[in-house]
C-alpha positions in Angstrom: 36.8 -27.1 -32.4 37.9 -30.8 -32.1 40.7 -31.7 -29.7 43.9 -32.9 -31.2 44.0 -36.8 -31.1 47.2 -38.9 -30.7 47.7 -42.7 -30.9 50.8 -43.8 -28.9 52.1 -47.3 -29.2 54.3 -48.4 -26.1 53.5 -47.2 -22.6 56.4 -48.2 -20.7 58.3 -45.8 -18.7 58.8 -43.1 -21.5 55.7 -43.7 -23.4 53.6 -43.9 -20.2 54.8 -40.4 -19.1 54.3 -39.1 -22.5 50.9 -40.0 -22.5 50.3 -38.2 -19.2 52.1 -35.1 -20.2 50.2 -34.7 -23.4 46.6 -35.5 -21.7 47.6 -32.8 -19.0 48.2 -30.3 -22.1 44.7 -31.0 -23.4 45.4 -33.5 -26.1 43.4 -36.7 -26.4 45.8 -39.7 -26.3 44.8 -43.2 -27.0 47.4 -45.6 -25.9 48.1 -49.2 -26.8 50.6 -51.5 -25.0 51.0 -55.3 -24.9 50.4 -55.1 -21.4 46.5 -54.9 -20.9 46.7 -53.2 -17.6 48.2 -50.1 -18.9 46.8 -50.2 -22.6 43.6 -48.0 -23.5 42.5 -50.4 -26.1 43.0 -54.1 -26.3 44.7 -54.1 -30.0 46.3 -51.9 -32.6 43.2 -52.2 -34.8 41.1 -50.8 -31.9 43.7 -48.0 -31.6 43.2 -46.8 -35.2 39.5 -47.2 -35.1 39.2 -44.8 -32.0 41.2 -42.0 -33.9 39.4 -39.4 -36.1 41.1 -39.1 -39.6 43.6 -37.8 -40.4 45.4 -40.1 -37.9 48.5 -39.5 -36.2 50.2 -42.4 -34.3 53.5 -42.1 -32.4 55.4 -45.4 -32.4 
C-alpha cells in the first residue's frame, strides 16, 4: 500500500511543525518554502512533480 503524500506550502512556525507531526504519523510530506534552508524542493513546480496523483497540496 502506498504511503499518503501531502504537499505543504509554507514552512514557517506553523507549517514546519505540521510537517514534522505529519511525518511522525507516517505520512510522506513534501514541503515548499521561499527559504531554501527549510524547503524540501526548490520550486512549486518541483513540489507538484514529486507528488503522485491525485495530488493533495495544503497552502
